[in-house]
C-alpha positions in Angstrom: -41.0 8.3 -1.4 -41.4 7.4 2.3 -41.8 10.5 4.4 -39.3 10.8 7.2 -39.3 12.5 10.5 -36.1 14.6 11.0 -35.8 15.4 14.7 -32.9 17.5 16.1 -31.7 18.9 19.4 -31.0 22.6 19.3 -28.0 23.8 21.3 -24.8 22.1 20.3 -26.6 20.4 17.4 -28.8 22.3 15.0 -27.8 25.8 16.3 -24.4 27.2 15.7 -21.8 28.1 18.4 -23.6 31.4 18.7 -26.9 29.7 19.4 -28.5 30.8 16.2 -29.6 29.1 13.0 -27.2 29.0 10.1 -28.7 30.1 6.8 -27.9 26.7 5.2 -29.8 25.0 8.0 -32.9 27.0 7.2 -32.7 26.3 3.5 -32.2 22.6 3.9 -35.1 22.0 6.3 -37.4 24.1 4.2 -36.4 22.0 1.1 -37.1 18.7 3.0 -40.5 19.9 4.2 -41.4 20.8 0.6 -40.4 17.2 -0.3 -43.0 15.9 2.2 -40.8 15.2 5.2 -41.6 16.1 8.8 -39.4 18.1 11.1 -39.4 18.2 14.9 -37.2 20.2 17.3 -36.4 18.6 20.6 -34.7 20.5 23.4 -34.3 21.1 27.1 -35.4 24.7 26.3 -38.8 26.0 27.1 -41.5 25.9 24.4 -41.7 29.7 24.3 -37.9 29.8 23.8 -38.1 27.2 21.0 -40.9 28.9 19.1 -38.6 31.6 17.9 -36.4 29.1 16.0 -39.5 27.4 14.4 -40.7 30.8 13.3 -37.3 31.6 11.7 -37.4 28.3 9.9 -40.9 29.1 8.7 -41.9 25.4 8.5 -44.6 23.4 10.2 -42.4 21.8 12.9 -43.5 19.9 16.0 -41.8 21.1 19.2 -40.6 18.7 21.9 -39.7 21.0 24.8 -38.4 20.8 28.4 -36.7 17.5 27.6 -40.0 15.9 26.6 -42.3 17.3 29.2 -44.3 19.1 26.6 -45.1 18.4 22.9 -46.7 21.1 20.7 -48.1 20.7 17.2 -47.0 23.1 14.4 -50.2 25.2 15.1 -49.2 25.6 18.7 -51.8 23.1 20.0 -50.5 21.4 23.2 -50.4 17.6 22.4 -48.9 16.4 25.7 -47.9 17.8 29.1 -46.2 15.7 31.8 -45.5 17.2 35.2 -43.6 16.2 38.2 -45.7 14.9 41.1 -46.1 18.0 43.3 -44.5 16.4 46.4 -41.5 15.4 44.2 -41.2 19.0 43.0 -41.4 20.1 46.6 -38.5 17.8 47.6 -36.3 19.0 44.8 -37.0 22.7 45.6 -36.0 22.1 49.2 -32.8 20.0 48.6 -29.8 21.7 50.3 -27.4 23.2 47.8 -24.5 25.7 47.7 -25.6 29.3 47.3 -23.9 29.6 43.9 -26.1 26.8 42.4 -29.2 28.2 40.8 -32.6 26.5 41.0 -35.0 26.9 38.1 -38.5 25.5 37.4 -39.9 25.2 33.9 -43.7 25.2 33.7 -46.1 25.7 30.8 -46.2 29.5 31.5 -42.6 30.2 31.9 -39.3 30.0 33.7 -39.0 30.6 37.5 -35.5 31.0 39.1 -34.6 31.4 42.7 -32.3 34.5 42.3 -31.1 36.9 39.6 -28.6 35.2 37.2 -28.1 37.6 34.2 -25.2 35.5 33.0 -27.7 32.8 32.0 -29.5 35.0 29.6 -26.7 34.9 26.9 -28.1 31.5 25.9 -31.4 33.1 25.2 -30.2 36.3 23.6 -31.6 35.5 20.2 -35.0 34.6 21.5 -35.6 37.1 24.2 -36.7 34.4 26.6 -36.2 35.4 30.3 -36.9 34.3 33.8 -39.1 35.5 36.7 -37.4 35.5 40.1 -39.4 33.6 42.6 -38.0 32.7 46.1 -38.0 29.0 46.7 -40.5 29.2 49.5 -43.0 30.8 47.1 -42.5 28.5 44.2 -45.6 26.6 43.0 -45.1 22.9 43.2 -47.9 22.2 40.8 -47.5 22.0 37.0 -43.7 21.7 37.0 -42.3 20.3 33.8 -38.7 20.2 35.0 -36.5 21.2 37.8 -33.1 22.6 36.6 -30.0 23.1 38.8 -27.2 25.1 37.2 -23.7 25.3 38.7 -20.6 23.4 39.8 -20.6 19.8 38.5 -19.5 18.4 41.9 -22.4 20.1 43.7 -24.7 18.8 40.9 -23.6 15.3 41.4 -24.5 15.5 45.1 -27.9 16.9 44.2 -28.4 14.1 41.7 -27.6 11.5 44.4 -30.0 13.2 46.8 -32.8 13.4 44.3 -32.4 9.7 43.3 -32.3 8.6 46.9 -35.5 10.6 47.6 -37.7 9.5 44.7 -35.8 7.0 42.5 -37.8 5.9 39.5 -40.3 8.6 40.1 -37.8 11.0 38.5 -36.0 11.1 35.1 -32.6 12.6 35.8 -30.2 13.7 33.1 -27.7 16.4 32.1 -28.0 18.8 29.2 -24.4 20.1 29.8 -21.9 19.2 32.6 -23.2 22.2 34.6 -26.9 21.7 34.0 -28.7 18.9 36.0 -32.3 18.4 34.6 -35.0 16.5 36.4 -38.4 15.6 35.0 -41.1 13.1 36.1 -40.2 9.4 35.7 -40.6 8.2 32.2 -40.4 11.7 30.7 -37.6 12.3 28.2 -37.1 13.2 24.5 -37.3 9.6 23.4 -40.8 8.9 24.9 -42.1 12.1 23.5 -40.6 11.2 20.1 -42.3 7.8 20.2 -45.7 9.3 20.7 -45.1 11.8 17.9 -44.1 9.1 15.5 -47.3 7.2 16.3 -49.3 10.4 15.7 -47.7 10.9 12.3 -48.2 7.2 11.4 -44.4 6.6 11.2 -42.1 4.0 12.7 -38.7 4.6 14.4 -37.0 3.3 11.3 -38.5 6.3 9.5 -36.8 8.7 11.9 -33.5 10.5 11.6 -32.3 12.1 14.9 -29.4 14.4 15.8 -28.0 15.2 19.2 -24.9 16.1 21.2 -25.6 15.5 24.9 -26.8 13.0 27.5 -30.4 14.3 27.5 -30.5 13.1 23.8 -29.8 9.4 24.6 -33.3 8.0 24.5 -34.2 10.0 21.4 -31.1 8.9 19.5 -31.5 5.2 20.5 -35.1 5.2 19.3 -34.4 6.6 15.8 -33.6 4.4 12.9 -30.7 6.7 11.9 -28.9 8.4 14.8 -26.3 11.1 14.3 -24.0 12.3 17.0 -22.2 15.6 16.7 -18.3 15.9 16.7 -18.7 18.3 19.6 -20.8 15.9 21.6 -20.4 14.9 25.2 -17.5 12.4 25.3 -19.7 9.6 26.7 -22.6 10.0 24.3 -21.3 8.2 21.1 -20.7 4.9 22.9 -24.1 4.9 24.5 -26.0 5.1 21.1 -26.4 1.9 19.2 -25.4 2.2 15.5 -24.6 5.9 15.8 -22.8 7.8 13.1 -20.5 10.7 14.1 -20.9 13.8 12.0 -19.4 17.2 12.0 -19.4 20.2 14.4 -22.4 22.3 15.2 -20.4 25.4 14.5 -20.1 24.3 10.9 -23.8 23.6 10.3 -23.0 19.9 10.2 -26.6 18.8 10.4 -27.5 20.7 7.3 -24.4 19.3 5.4 -25.3 15.8 6.4 -28.9 16.2 5.3 -27.8 17.5 2.0 -25.8 14.4 1.3 -28.4 12.0 2.7 -31.3 13.4 0.6 -29.3 14.5 -2.4 -30.1 18.2 -2.1 
C-alpha cells in the first residue's frame, strides 16, 4: 500500500457548521493513520488555534497554519516560518481603511488586533484562542506571518488594490471568506507549504488528497493529485481547480464520508 497524505482545510471543510470536529471525522482520520497514511491540517487559523483540533484527533498530524506562513511537525517542532518583509507589514498596517474594518496581525506568538472585536471570538469558541489589542502605531512590523483585514467586502477590495499597488509580487493576497482579506509574503500559501511537506515525507503530489472550500485553498488543491471541493465552497472555487471533484457539505461531515468510500472503511 502506498501511503497517502490527506490534507484538509478546517473551517467550511473538515469542521462542521459549528466549527467543531464531527465524531465520524475523528474516527476516520484515526483509522487512516493506523493504516499508515499521513494527515495534515491546513488553515488560515493560527497554529495555537489549530493545535486544539489536532489534540482532539489524537493523531500525529502536521499543521500548516496562517495560510502557509508556518509549518509544524506533529511533535510541535517549527519546520518553516515565512514572514512579511517588515516594510511591507508597515505599509499594510498604515493603509487607510474605514473604522469598522478590523486590522489583525498573526505572528508566531499570537494574534494582535487594533481594537476590541468580541464578535470575532465565536469562530474560536471551541479552542479558546483570543487576541491581544495593540494600537496600530504600536504594532511590531517584524515577524508578521500575515496581515488580516476583516469587514465590508467593498472596503476590502479597495484595500486589496492598495496593497497590490504598493508591493505587487512581494505579497500573496487571498480571501478566506468574502469578509476576510488575508495577506502573506509573496510566495507564501498553503500550496507551497504542502509541496515542502510532501518532499519531507518522501511523497509526490499524486500521493496527496486535498479538501478545501475557499479561495485560500486554490494552490493546495491544484497541487494535490486528488482535489475535493466542498458543496458549500466559494462559488468561484470549483472552476479554478483542475480535475476537482465536488463532494458534500461540511455540515454533514462530507470529508469523512468521502474518505470512508475512498479507502473502503
